[in-house]
C-alpha positions in Angstrom: 120.7 -93.7 -171.3 121.9 -95.4 -174.5 121.1 -98.8 -172.0 117.5 -97.5 -171.7 116.5 -97.1 -175.3 117.4 -100.4 -176.9 115.7 -102.1 -173.8 113.1 -100.1 -175.1 113.3 -101.4 -178.3 114.0 -104.6 -177.3 110.5 -105.4 -175.4 108.8 -103.5 -178.5 110.1 -106.2 -180.7 109.7 -109.0 -178.8 105.9 -107.8 -178.1 105.6 -107.8 -182.0 104.9 -104.2 -181.9 106.3 -103.1 -185.3 104.4 -99.8 -185.8 105.0 -98.6 -182.8 109.0 -99.9 -182.8 109.7 -98.5 -186.6 107.8 -95.1 -184.7 110.2 -95.0 -181.6 113.0 -95.5 -183.8 112.5 -92.4 -185.8 112.0 -90.9 -183.0 115.2 -91.5 -181.1 117.0 -90.5 -184.4 115.3 -87.5 -184.9 116.5 -86.7 -181.1 119.8 -87.4 -182.0 120.0 -85.7 -184.7 118.6 -83.2 -182.8 121.5 -83.5 -180.0 124.3 -83.5 -182.3 122.9 -80.4 -183.7 122.5 -78.7 -180.2 125.9 -80.1 -179.6 127.8 -78.1 -183.2 125.5 -74.8 -181.9 127.1 -75.4 -178.7 130.5 -76.2 -180.5 130.3 -73.0 -182.7 129.3 -70.6 -180.3 132.2 -71.4 -177.9 134.5 -71.4 -180.7 133.2 -67.6 -182.2 133.8 -66.8 -178.5 137.0 -67.9 -178.3 137.7 -66.0 -182.0 136.5 -62.8 -180.1 138.5 -63.2 -177.2 142.1 -63.5 -179.4 140.5 -60.4 -181.6 140.0 -58.2 -178.5 144.1 -59.5 -177.5 145.3 -59.0 -181.0 143.6 -55.3 -180.8 144.9 -54.3 -178.0 148.5 -55.5 -179.0 148.1 -53.5 -182.2 147.1 -50.4 -180.2 150.3 -50.5 -177.8 152.0 -50.4 -181.0 150.2 -48.0 -183.0 150.2 -45.7 -179.8 153.7 -46.2 -179.7 154.8 -45.1 -183.6 152.6 -42.2 -182.5 154.3 -41.1 -179.8 158.3 -41.3 -182.0 156.7 -39.8 -185.0 155.3 -36.4 -183.3 158.9 -36.3 -181.4 160.6 -37.1 -184.8 158.5 -34.7 -186.9 159.3 -31.9 -184.2 162.9 -31.9 -184.6 162.6 -32.6 -188.4 160.0 -29.3 -188.2 163.3 -27.6 -186.4 166.2 -28.7 -189.0 163.5 -27.5 -191.8 163.6 -23.7 -190.4 167.2 -23.2 -189.6 167.6 -24.6 -193.7 165.2 -21.9 -194.1 166.9 -19.5 -191.8 170.4 -20.3 -193.3 169.2 -19.8 -197.3 167.4 -16.3 -196.0 170.3 -14.6 -194.3 171.0 -11.7 -195.7 174.0 -11.4 -197.9 174.6 -7.6 -197.7 174.5 -7.3 -193.8 177.5 -8.4 -191.3 177.0 -12.2 -190.8 176.6 -13.9 -187.2 178.6 -16.5 -186.6 177.1 -17.6 -183.6 173.6 -17.5 -185.0 175.0 -19.7 -188.1 176.8 -22.3 -185.9 173.4 -22.7 -183.7 171.3 -22.3 -187.1 174.0 -25.2 -189.1 174.0 -27.3 -186.0 170.3 -27.6 -185.6 169.7 -28.1 -189.7 171.9 -31.4 -189.5 170.4 -32.3 -186.1 167.5 -34.6 -188.0 165.2 -37.2 -186.9 164.5 -40.6 -188.7 161.5 -42.6 -187.6 161.9 -46.2 -186.9 158.7 -47.6 -187.1 157.7 -50.5 -184.7 156.1 -53.3 -186.8 156.4 -56.8 -184.5 152.6 -56.8 -184.2 151.4 -56.2 -187.4 153.9 -58.3 -189.4 153.0 -61.0 -186.8 149.1 -60.6 -187.6 148.9 -60.7 -191.0 151.8 -63.2 -191.3 150.0 -65.6 -189.2 146.7 -65.0 -190.1 145.2 -63.2 -187.5 144.2 -61.0 -189.4 141.0 -62.8 -189.8 140.2 -62.9 -186.2 140.0 -59.2 -187.2 136.0 -58.4 -188.3 136.3 -54.9 -189.3 136.7 -54.6 -193.2 138.0 -50.8 -192.9 140.4 -51.8 -190.2 141.2 -54.7 -192.3 142.7 -53.1 -195.4 144.2 -50.3 -193.6 146.8 -52.5 -191.8 147.6 -54.3 -195.1 148.3 -51.1 -196.1 150.6 -50.2 -193.4 153.9 -51.2 -195.0 152.9 -49.7 -198.0 152.7 -46.0 -196.3 155.4 -46.5 -194.4 157.9 -47.1 -197.7 157.0 -43.6 -198.9 158.1 -41.8 -195.9 161.3 -44.8 -195.7 162.0 -43.9 -199.4 162.4 -39.6 -198.4 164.1 -40.4 -195.4 167.0 -42.1 -197.4 167.6 -39.4 -200.2 167.8 -37.3 -197.2 170.7 -39.6 -195.9 172.3 -40.5 -198.6 172.8 -36.7 -199.7 174.2 -36.1 -196.7 176.4 -38.1 -196.7 177.7 -37.3 -200.1 177.9 -33.7 -199.6 178.6 -33.2 -195.9 182.2 -31.7 -197.1 180.3 -28.9 -199.2 176.9 -28.2 -196.5 179.6 -28.0 -193.6 182.1 -25.9 -196.3 184.8 -23.1 -194.3 183.2 -23.9 -191.1 184.2 -26.4 -188.4 181.1 -28.5 -187.7 181.8 -29.1 -183.8 181.1 -25.3 -183.4 177.5 -26.2 -183.6 177.5 -28.7 -180.4 176.9 -26.2 -177.7 173.6 -25.9 -179.4 171.5 -28.6 -179.6 170.1 -30.0 -176.9 167.8 -33.0 -177.5 165.4 -34.4 -175.4 165.6 -38.1 -177.0 170.0 -37.9 -177.1 171.9 -36.5 -174.0 175.4 -36.0 -174.6 177.8 -36.2 -171.4 180.8 -34.0 -172.7 180.1 -30.4 -175.1 182.8 -29.8 -177.3 184.5 -26.5 -177.7 183.9 -24.8 -180.5 187.2 -23.6 -182.6 187.2 -20.0 -183.8 187.7 -18.7 -187.1 188.0 -16.1 -189.2 184.5 -14.6 -189.4 185.5 -14.2 -193.3 185.1 -17.9 -193.2 181.3 -17.7 -192.7 180.8 -14.9 -195.5 182.0 -17.6 -197.7 180.0 -20.0 -196.0 176.9 -17.8 -197.2 178.1 -16.8 -200.4 179.3 -19.7 -202.1 176.9 -21.0 -204.5 177.5 -24.2 -204.5 177.1 -24.8 -200.5 173.8 -22.5 -201.1 172.5 -25.4 -203.4 173.7 -28.4 -201.4 171.5 -26.6 -198.1 168.7 -25.9 -200.8 168.9 -29.7 -201.8 168.9 -30.2 -198.0 165.5 -27.9 -197.4 163.8 -29.7 -200.3 164.8 -33.4 -198.9 164.1 -32.3 -195.5 160.5 -30.6 -196.8 159.4 -34.1 -198.5 160.7 -36.1 -195.0 158.5 -33.6 -192.6 155.1 -34.3 -194.7 155.2 -37.7 -195.4 155.5 -37.6 -191.0 152.5 -35.5 -190.7 151.1 -38.2 -194.0 152.4 -41.2 -191.5 150.9 -39.8 -188.8 147.3 -39.2 -190.2 147.5 -42.7 -191.4 148.7 -44.1 -187.7 145.4 -42.2 -186.3 142.8 -43.6 -189.0 143.9 -47.3 -187.4 143.4 -46.2 -184.1 140.3 -44.7 -184.5 139.1 -48.2 -186.1 141.3 -50.1 -183.3 139.3 -47.7 -180.8 135.7 -48.8 -182.1 136.0 -52.4 -181.9 138.0 -52.7 -178.4 135.5 -53.2 -176.0 137.4 -51.4 -172.9 
């Protein structure tokens, strides 16, 4: 094709048709420019299509991770609500009535059997650190993904406060009563034990002291408050994840 155009220009020059030569040259330049523009447009279209495909892949990976996190936090939240309810019931035991050792054993076991949400962050961290976040066209979704770890940090802080309190006050929380006595009452779907520990029978007066001791009561109240903050934050995290999931679903071409 280039040889063909070159021959036409050469013939025009040899025939002395300078005016036609320049007109032809200008026309040829215009054709070349148009060709380049078309090629650039096709290339841009191809790049855009590739970016759209990459965006869909990123969104699907994010959705899978969000669904995993939602499943885990819902399960953990159920355990923690049971723990919170057990704390409340322990604190509300009528001290004027006869104690029920089996009930207290069960409540104490449940109240100390809390769960901690361990968020999966591999995909979202990769998306942010690698610059893939810019592939996502939805500005609201990009904003929420950037805020996700910050939202999670509030929960992590409260969970750490709870764990540290339990570690530092375990002897007070379990004063008078063998912790092992609550083992038979604990069955969790995410943690199946191979053995059951036999309880140790202690004098019923130990249980009476347990519910009457002010230091013990204060410790259990503090655990109750810490557990309350954890469950509240779990609900906030779940709502946040559901917002992210809703926006992801709106942007996936299923």
